[in-house]
KOLTIGU-593957 format. One record per residue (C-alpha): residue number from 1; x negated, y negated, z; residue in one letter. Coordinates in nm, 4 decimals. Layout:
// residues N
<NUM <X Y Z> "A">
...
This chain:
// residues 387
<1 <-7.3517 5.0148 13.2009> "X">
<2 <-7.2846 5.1857 12.8712> "X">
<3 <-7.3481 5.0598 12.5287> "X">
<4 <-7.0245 5.1432 12.4059> "X">
<5 <-6.8642 4.8810 12.7153> "X">
<6 <-7.0336 4.5969 12.5672> "X">
<7 <-6.8227 4.3675 12.3258> "X">
<8 <-7.0129 4.3215 11.9887> "X">
<9 <-7.3833 4.2773 11.9926> "X">
<10 <-7.4014 4.6311 11.7391> "X">
<11 <-7.7202 4.5503 11.5810> "X">
<12 <-7.8985 4.4386 11.9161> "X">
<13 <-7.7656 4.7955 12.0285> "X">
<14 <-7.9203 5.0044 11.7711> "X">
<15 <-8.2361 4.8103 11.7914> "X">
<16 <-8.2901 4.9246 12.1347> "X">
<17 <-8.1329 5.2532 12.0810> "X">
<18 <-8.3945 5.3009 11.8042> "X">
<19 <-8.6993 5.1980 12.0286> "X">
<20 <-8.6157 5.4751 12.2949> "X">
<21 <-8.5717 5.7571 12.0367> "X">
<22 <-8.9052 5.6690 11.8770> "X">
<23 <-9.0920 5.6502 12.2138> "X">
<24 <-9.1820 5.2584 12.1411> "X">
<25 <-9.0661 5.1285 12.4686> "X">
<26 <-9.2810 4.7828 12.5428> "X">
<27 <-9.3955 4.7583 12.9093> "X">
<28 <-9.2128 4.3707 12.9254> "X">
<29 <-8.9069 4.2705 12.7133> "X">
<30 <-8.7386 3.9489 12.6921> "X">
<31 <-8.3824 3.9213 12.5881> "X">
<32 <-8.3111 3.5620 12.4984> "X">
<33 <-8.0332 3.3732 12.3872> "X">
<34 <-7.7308 3.1118 12.4733> "X">
<35 <-7.5106 3.2271 12.7967> "X">
<36 <-7.2496 3.4504 12.7710> "X">
<37 <-7.3413 3.6704 12.4864> "X">
<38 <-7.3910 3.9982 12.6806> "X">
<39 <-7.7968 3.9778 12.7584> "X">
<40 <-7.7697 4.1107 13.0901> "X">
<41 <-7.5485 4.4053 12.9942> "X">
<42 <-7.7866 4.4880 12.7308> "X">
<43 <-8.0322 4.5206 12.9650> "X">
<44 <-7.8502 4.6825 13.1993> "X">
<45 <-7.7298 4.9414 12.9469> "X">
<46 <-8.1347 4.9938 12.8114> "X">
<47 <-8.2345 5.0411 13.1450> "X">
<48 <-7.9598 5.3348 13.1797> "X">
<49 <-8.0540 5.4786 12.8676> "X">
<50 <-8.4226 5.4982 12.9248> "X">
<51 <-8.3240 5.6945 13.2577> "X">
<52 <-8.0478 5.9095 13.1449> "X">
<53 <-8.1878 6.2667 13.1056> "X">
<54 <-7.8767 6.3668 12.8635> "X">
<55 <-7.8707 6.0692 12.6776> "X">
<56 <-7.7235 6.0889 12.2938> "X">
<57 <-7.8050 5.9363 11.9845> "X">
<58 <-7.5608 5.6454 12.0982> "X">
<59 <-7.5327 5.6371 12.4523> "X">
<60 <-7.5791 5.7385 12.8104> "X">
<61 <-7.4130 6.0413 12.8764> "X">
<62 <-7.2137 5.8449 13.1512> "X">
<63 <-7.1635 6.1687 13.3839> "X">
<64 <-7.4505 6.2532 13.5186> "X">
<65 <-7.6011 6.1549 13.8741> "X">
<66 <-7.8431 5.9259 13.7327> "X">
<67 <-7.5761 5.7532 13.4946> "X">
<68 <-7.3383 5.7060 13.8110> "X">
<69 <-7.6197 5.5286 14.0121> "X">
<70 <-7.6788 5.2871 13.7732> "X">
<71 <-7.3077 5.2347 13.7106> "X">
<72 <-7.2666 5.1102 14.0604> "X">
<73 <-7.6136 4.9248 14.0424> "X">
<74 <-7.7673 5.1710 14.3150> "X">
<75 <-8.0336 5.3573 14.1680> "X">
<76 <-8.3597 5.3789 14.3526> "X">
<77 <-8.5590 5.2972 14.0359> "X">
<78 <-8.3647 4.9902 13.9015> "X">
<79 <-8.4655 4.6384 14.1060> "X">
<80 <-8.3558 4.2950 14.0667> "X">
<81 <-8.5088 3.9918 14.0912> "X">
<82 <-8.2634 3.6375 14.0365> "X">
<83 <-8.2380 3.2826 14.1485> "X">
<84 <-8.1340 3.2239 14.5361> "X">
<85 <-8.1026 2.9694 14.7644> "X">
<86 <-8.3126 3.0136 15.0787> "X">
<87 <-8.0303 3.0753 15.3635> "X">
<88 <-8.0520 3.2057 15.7133> "X">
<89 <-7.9200 3.5450 15.5160> "X">
<90 <-8.2777 3.5703 15.4032> "X">
<91 <-8.5361 3.4420 15.1540> "X">
<92 <-8.5533 3.7243 14.9144> "X">
<93 <-8.3388 3.8804 14.6615> "X">
<94 <-8.2762 4.1842 14.8641> "X">
<95 <-8.0446 3.9529 15.0765> "X">
<96 <-7.8223 3.8809 14.8407> "X">
<97 <-7.7868 4.2454 14.6452> "X">
<98 <-7.4521 4.2778 14.7737> "X">
<99 <-7.2889 3.9242 14.6223> "X">
<100 <-7.5292 4.0321 14.2856> "X">
<101 <-7.3866 4.3695 14.2530> "X">
<102 <-7.0555 4.2318 14.2991> "X">
<103 <-7.0564 3.9362 14.0665> "X">
<104 <-7.1757 4.2103 13.7877> "X">
<105 <-6.9502 4.4703 13.8445> "X">
<106 <-6.6401 4.2409 13.8807> "X">
<107 <-6.7004 3.9777 13.7092> "X">
<108 <-6.9105 4.0575 13.3986> "X">
<109 <-6.9755 3.7554 13.2305> "X">
<110 <-7.1634 3.4824 13.4210> "X">
<111 <-7.3698 3.1875 13.4650> "X">
<112 <-7.5976 3.0191 13.6807> "X">
<113 <-7.2682 2.7905 13.8334> "X">
<114 <-7.0714 3.1218 13.8577> "X">
<115 <-7.3648 3.2754 14.0754> "X">
<116 <-7.4608 2.9886 14.3024> "X">
<117 <-7.0305 2.9861 14.3826> "X">
<118 <-7.0692 3.3170 14.4296> "X">
<119 <-7.3245 3.2634 14.6896> "X">
<120 <-7.1567 2.9498 14.8337> "X">
<121 <-7.3935 2.7379 14.7521> "X">
<122 <-7.2976 2.5462 14.4454> "X">
<123 <-7.4415 2.2316 14.5729> "X">
<124 <-7.7909 2.3468 14.5114> "X">
<125 <-8.0026 2.4494 14.2904> "X">
<126 <-8.1889 2.7953 14.3291> "X">
<127 <-8.4996 2.9511 14.2064> "X">
<128 <-8.7142 3.2470 14.2071> "X">
<129 <-8.9868 3.1857 14.5057> "X">
<130 <-9.3468 3.2998 14.5714> "X">
<131 <-9.2867 3.5501 14.8092> "X">
<132 <-9.0453 3.7703 14.5397> "X">
<133 <-9.3816 3.8700 14.3621> "X">
<134 <-9.4832 3.9941 14.6833> "X">
<135 <-9.1837 4.2355 14.6788> "X">
<136 <-9.2007 4.3159 14.3350> "X">
<137 <-9.5601 4.4645 14.3396> "X">
<138 <-9.4162 4.6506 14.6362> "X">
<139 <-9.1279 4.7782 14.4996> "X">
<140 <-9.2903 4.9122 14.2104> "X">
<141 <-9.6286 5.0812 14.4081> "X">
<142 <-9.3272 5.2936 14.5428> "X">
<143 <-9.3087 5.6307 14.4316> "X">
<144 <-9.0523 5.7063 14.1088> "X">
<145 <-8.7440 5.8351 14.2566> "X">
<146 <-8.6858 6.0486 13.9172> "X">
<147 <-8.8657 6.1286 13.6194> "X">
<148 <-8.7961 5.8153 13.4377> "X">
<149 <-8.8885 5.4679 13.4125> "X">
<150 <-8.8872 5.1984 13.6838> "X">
<151 <-8.6918 4.9279 13.5892> "X">
<152 <-8.7152 4.5384 13.7122> "X">
<153 <-8.4626 4.3133 13.5707> "X">
<154 <-8.5582 3.9582 13.6267> "X">
<155 <-8.2516 3.7350 13.5328> "X">
<156 <-8.3240 3.3499 13.4375> "X">
<157 <-8.7101 3.4171 13.4992> "X">
<158 <-8.7389 3.0418 13.3881> "X">
<159 <-8.6206 2.9380 13.7588> "X">
<160 <-8.9365 3.1086 13.8484> "X">
<161 <-9.1812 2.8378 14.0307> "X">
<162 <-9.5285 2.7940 13.9435> "X">
<163 <-9.6725 3.0470 14.1929> "X">
<164 <-9.4253 3.3102 14.1453> "X">
<165 <-9.4678 3.2958 13.7604> "X">
<166 <-9.8430 3.3102 13.8014> "X">
<167 <-9.8257 3.6106 14.0060> "X">
<168 <-9.5750 3.7943 13.7932> "X">
<169 <-9.8303 3.7133 13.5116> "X">
<170 <-10.0836 3.9184 13.6580> "X">
<171 <-9.8485 4.1811 13.7320> "X">
<172 <-9.7697 4.1810 13.3385> "X">
<173 <-10.1408 4.2044 13.2591> "X">
<174 <-10.2096 4.5277 13.4359> "X">
<175 <-9.8329 4.7175 13.4075> "X">
<176 <-9.8123 5.0278 13.5978> "X">
<177 <-9.7237 5.3300 13.4105> "X">
<178 <-9.3796 5.3704 13.2848> "X">
<179 <-9.2673 5.0423 13.4326> "X">
<180 <-9.0264 4.8646 13.2261> "X">
<181 <-8.9842 4.4295 13.3168> "X">
<182 <-8.6472 4.3241 13.1191> "X">
<183 <-8.6290 3.9302 13.1578> "X">
<184 <-8.3245 3.7703 13.0507> "X">
<185 <-8.3615 3.4021 12.9648> "X">
<186 <-8.1307 3.1483 12.8087> "X">
<187 <-8.4618 2.8809 12.8184> "X">
<188 <-8.7507 3.0692 12.7675> "X">
<189 <-8.9401 2.7787 12.6402> "X">
<190 <-8.9629 2.7015 12.9957> "X">
<191 <-9.1399 3.0285 13.0844> "X">
<192 <-9.5422 3.0060 13.1040> "X">
<193 <-9.6851 3.0430 12.7463> "X">
<194 <-9.9154 3.3007 12.8765> "X">
<195 <-9.6238 3.5085 13.0128> "X">
<196 <-9.4124 3.4312 12.6715> "X">
<197 <-9.7129 3.5910 12.5041> "X">
<198 <-9.6972 3.9048 12.7336> "X">
<199 <-9.3531 4.0271 12.6361> "X">
<200 <-9.1517 4.1562 12.3498> "X">
<201 <-8.8809 3.9027 12.2642> "X">
<202 <-8.5351 4.0574 12.1488> "X">
<203 <-8.3211 3.7244 12.0476> "X">
<204 <-8.0053 3.8362 12.1250> "X">
<205 <-7.7457 3.6467 11.8274> "X">
<206 <-7.4574 3.4301 11.9317> "X">
<207 <-7.1492 3.6560 11.8936> "X">
<208 <-6.9307 3.6495 11.6223> "X">
<209 <-6.6018 3.4405 11.6164> "X">
<210 <-6.3479 3.7768 11.4937> "X">
<211 <-6.5195 3.9968 11.7830> "X">
<212 <-6.4476 3.7111 12.0402> "X">
<213 <-6.1097 3.6675 11.9149> "X">
<214 <-6.0008 4.0416 11.9354> "X">
<215 <-6.1410 4.0644 12.2880> "X">
<216 <-5.9131 3.7792 12.3696> "X">
<217 <-5.6092 3.9235 12.1618> "X">
<218 <-5.6835 4.2674 12.4324> "X">
<219 <-5.6515 4.0630 12.6934> "X">
<220 <-5.3224 3.8817 12.6045> "X">
<221 <-5.3600 3.5927 12.3662> "X">
<222 <-5.1507 3.5537 12.0586> "X">
<223 <-5.3729 3.5522 11.7436> "X">
<224 <-5.3906 3.1644 11.6861> "X">
<225 <-5.4718 3.0917 12.0693> "X">
<226 <-5.7642 3.3447 12.0474> "X">
<227 <-5.8934 3.2280 11.7335> "X">
<228 <-5.8936 2.8639 11.8218> "X">
<229 <-6.0761 2.9650 12.1474> "X">
<230 <-6.3174 3.1821 11.9599> "X">
<231 <-6.4247 2.8857 11.7281> "X">
<232 <-6.4482 2.6464 12.0597> "X">
<233 <-6.6758 2.8860 12.2196> "X">
<234 <-6.9332 2.9038 11.9271> "X">
<235 <-7.0419 3.2150 12.0204> "X">
<236 <-7.0077 3.2641 12.3762> "X">
<237 <-6.7651 3.5120 12.5219> "X">
<238 <-6.8137 3.3480 12.8567> "X">
<239 <-6.7271 3.0228 12.6898> "X">
<240 <-6.4037 3.1678 12.5542> "X">
<241 <-6.3250 3.3286 12.8729> "X">
<242 <-6.3524 2.9983 13.0904> "X">
<243 <-6.1264 2.8150 12.7871> "X">
<244 <-5.8783 3.0944 12.7714> "X">
<245 <-5.8368 3.0655 13.1528> "X">
<246 <-5.7772 2.7018 13.1076> "X">
<247 <-5.9445 2.6473 13.4523> "X">
<248 <-5.8755 2.3812 13.6565> "X">
<249 <-6.2434 2.2989 13.6287> "X">
<250 <-6.2022 2.2502 13.2390> "X">
<251 <-5.8803 2.0334 13.3121> "X">
<252 <-6.1070 1.8158 13.5275> "X">
<253 <-6.3700 1.7458 13.2900> "X">
<254 <-6.1056 1.6398 13.0408> "X">
<255 <-5.9264 1.4122 13.3224> "X">
<256 <-6.3054 1.2763 13.3927> "X">
<257 <-6.3943 1.2286 13.0379> "X">
<258 <-6.0504 1.0511 12.9600> "X">
<259 <-6.1233 0.8214 13.3055> "X">
<260 <-6.4615 0.7320 13.1945> "X">
<261 <-6.3713 0.6111 12.8267> "X">
<262 <-6.0125 0.4798 12.9056> "X">
<263 <-6.1666 0.2095 13.1630> "X">
<264 <-6.4712 0.1538 12.9711> "X">
<265 <-6.2690 0.0240 12.6557> "X">
<266 <-6.0327 -0.1823 12.8673> "X">
<267 <-6.3902 -0.3523 13.0784> "X">
<268 <-6.5235 -0.3712 12.7446> "X">
<269 <-6.2453 -0.4653 12.4776> "X">
<270 <-5.9464 -0.5877 12.6467> "X">
<271 <-5.9068 -0.9601 12.7154> "X">
<272 <-5.7053 -0.9324 13.0316> "X">
<273 <-5.8907 -1.0365 13.3606> "X">
<274 <-5.6841 -0.8242 13.5946> "X">
<275 <-5.6752 -0.5351 13.4203> "X">
<276 <-6.0806 -0.5505 13.3215> "X">
<277 <-6.0981 -0.6024 13.7234> "X">
<278 <-5.8977 -0.3183 13.8266> "X">
<279 <-6.1024 -0.0924 13.5193> "X">
<280 <-6.4560 -0.1766 13.6737> "X">
<281 <-6.3238 -0.0478 14.0086> "X">
<282 <-6.1809 0.2585 13.8763> "X">
<283 <-6.5126 0.3009 13.6909> "X">
<284 <-6.7189 0.2199 13.9962> "X">
<285 <-6.5096 0.5209 14.2259> "X">
<286 <-6.5275 0.7527 13.9279> "X">
<287 <-6.9204 0.7285 13.9562> "X">
<288 <-6.9139 0.7584 14.3405> "X">
<289 <-6.6487 1.0572 14.2770> "X">
<290 <-6.8964 1.2287 14.0131> "X">
<291 <-7.1581 1.1364 14.2755> "X">
<292 <-7.0340 1.3325 14.5598> "X">
<293 <-7.2512 1.6027 14.6782> "X">
<294 <-6.9077 1.8404 14.6717> "X">
<295 <-6.9864 1.8527 14.3084> "X">
<296 <-7.3058 1.9434 14.3019> "X">
<297 <-7.5889 1.8988 13.9966> "X">
<298 <-7.4759 2.2185 13.8192> "X">
<299 <-7.1264 2.0862 13.7678> "X">
<300 <-7.2364 1.7300 13.6850> "X">
<301 <-7.4686 1.8218 13.4129> "X">
<302 <-7.1875 2.0611 13.2748> "X">
<303 <-6.9475 1.7567 13.2411> "X">
<304 <-7.2503 1.5865 13.0793> "X">
<305 <-7.2622 1.8531 12.8155> "X">
<306 <-6.8381 1.8895 12.7861> "X">
<307 <-6.8644 1.4990 12.7229> "X">
<308 <-7.1233 1.5215 12.4584> "X">
<309 <-6.9320 1.7776 12.2816> "X">
<310 <-6.6385 1.5863 12.3197> "X">
<311 <-6.7721 1.2656 12.1500> "X">
<312 <-6.9407 1.5083 11.8736> "X">
<313 <-6.5593 1.6015 11.8055> "X">
<314 <-6.4085 1.2452 11.8254> "X">
<315 <-6.6786 1.1698 11.5563> "X">
<316 <-6.5558 1.4241 11.3409> "X">
<317 <-6.2306 1.4004 11.3850> "X">
<318 <-6.2716 1.0871 11.1724> "X">
<319 <-6.3526 1.2488 10.8576> "X">
<320 <-5.9929 1.3543 10.8377> "X">
<321 <-6.1591 1.7475 10.8105> "X">
<322 <-5.9645 1.9535 11.1298> "X">
<323 <-6.1590 2.2969 10.9856> "X">
<324 <-6.4733 2.1340 11.1384> "X">
<325 <-6.3161 2.0608 11.4678> "X">
<326 <-6.3312 2.2391 11.7805> "X">
<327 <-6.0675 2.1111 12.0449> "X">
<328 <-5.7465 2.2328 12.2669> "X">
<329 <-5.4592 2.0674 12.2042> "X">
<330 <-5.4805 1.8619 12.5330> "X">
<331 <-5.8202 1.7255 12.3441> "X">
<332 <-5.6790 1.6640 12.0268> "X">
<333 <-5.3808 1.4719 12.1849> "X">
<334 <-5.6180 1.2341 12.3921> "X">
<335 <-5.8569 1.2108 12.0530> "X">
<336 <-5.5570 1.1475 11.8497> "X">
<337 <-5.5706 0.7279 11.9763> "X">
<338 <-5.9673 0.7734 12.0766> "X">
<339 <-6.1142 0.9172 11.7768> "X">
<340 <-6.1608 0.5622 11.5865> "X">
<341 <-6.3611 0.4525 11.8755> "X">
<342 <-6.6270 0.6702 11.7943> "X">
<343 <-6.7904 0.5982 11.4855> "X">
<344 <-7.1729 0.5303 11.3115> "X">
<345 <-7.2074 0.2107 11.4802> "X">
<346 <-7.2134 0.3869 11.8540> "X">
<347 <-7.2079 0.7388 11.8274> "X">
<348 <-7.5769 0.8026 11.8452> "X">
<349 <-7.6238 0.5738 12.1080> "X">
<350 <-7.3394 0.7022 12.3306> "X">
<351 <-7.4845 1.0411 12.2428> "X">
<352 <-7.8604 0.9252 12.3795> "X">
<353 <-7.6963 0.8105 12.6914> "X">
<354 <-7.5190 1.1027 12.7835> "X">
<355 <-7.8606 1.3145 12.7233> "X">
<356 <-8.0549 1.1253 12.8931> "X">
<357 <-7.7878 1.0991 13.2011> "X">
<358 <-7.8019 1.4941 13.1540> "X">
<359 <-8.1762 1.5062 13.1771> "X">
<360 <-8.2117 1.3043 13.4570> "X">
<361 <-7.9659 1.5077 13.6801> "X">
<362 <-8.1679 1.7908 13.6159> "X">
<363 <-8.4650 1.5932 13.7091> "X">
<364 <-8.3009 1.5413 14.0846> "X">
<365 <-8.2490 1.1644 14.0252> "X">
<366 <-8.0103 0.9564 14.2067> "X">
<367 <-7.6500 1.0605 14.0730> "X">
<368 <-7.4804 0.7255 14.1709> "X">
<369 <-7.7139 0.5482 14.0309> "X">
<370 <-7.6996 0.7913 13.7203> "X">
<371 <-7.3489 0.7523 13.6906> "X">
<372 <-7.2604 0.4004 13.7275> "X">
<373 <-7.5383 0.3306 13.4966> "X">
<374 <-7.3483 0.5566 13.2662> "X">
<375 <-7.0171 0.3687 13.2849> "X">
<376 <-7.2135 0.0259 13.2008> "X">
<377 <-7.3682 0.1697 12.9241> "X">
<378 <-7.0343 0.3099 12.7834> "X">
<379 <-6.8703 -0.0164 12.8554> "X">
<380 <-7.0960 -0.1854 12.6270> "X">
<381 <-7.1373 0.0572 12.3510> "X">
<382 <-6.7249 0.1505 12.3560> "X">
<383 <-6.6991 -0.2127 12.1736> "X">
<384 <-6.9986 -0.1946 11.9331> "X">
<385 <-6.8365 -0.2883 11.6003> "X">
<386 <-6.8572 0.0077 11.2604> "X">
<387 <-7.2014 -0.0336 11.0389> "X">
């Protein structure tokens, strides 16, 4: 990966290049920030820049044997650790290197949900297991292939179980010469405090709207579409790509959101007993569909995050300041009628219930109970009067 291939993030690129030029190379660095802003790409470009024997002031040469091996993610001194789900294929990251390289090289920007789908295990939650720490020690004990640095990139280190995290801490306390750990995290607060204290944190900022919009325009979107999507993406190029793709998943989340609140309104507000009964049955079925194991916990959490975002947008919509709204056309069409029912009398309680459901799903709670209880709470809250 070359620095010039990375979209935006010029300040962070300059920071990394300058550190290498000045010989200030920490043995452990933590790239943090929201999903989809190029953290992993920056770590890869930095690793290549460290090891390129012909690097310039601005980038790796891109043509030497070392660069060519790094471009294919196959350099002997480049190692990866990432969350996996134990299968018959194996229980360490080495067993999953082929799909890992493929998703980086082909997709470039991806999140944990995309990685689960690439593994074909999206209904399960992945982890970095204790055995991986032994593999890290083994790999770093090997003689370096070249004269550069041995690089260990750990993607989502917050997914390490306690035993694995404690073993990694011991490695960080006694780092080998010319060995660099590059951790890429979206939730660094979930790491052990002792690990956080032993790494240099690089806070990767959200991408600028114009940077995202320009990248989308190069993919064929018109200027208006590109800027609308860039605003909605809130600094994440990955979020922008998913919005621009108008994926079936995005459409399904909107349909699920509409179904939940339309039937909650019918049961909670309307007087027709037959309509109430039919809507209650649909809500029950909705909760069962959402709790289906085929949906998976990551998608369940993503829907609840999406629902919180839409509640926020509907509340803001009542202020009649469109520049503060971040919605696509289909979302705006539903909000035309729905927004008046989200107000200061219920918005905080609705958001709290959606957040609670998300946390319960994260903690492996019973999804059937969580989603049906959410339906019942929405029935009560949607009919609350304004304050």
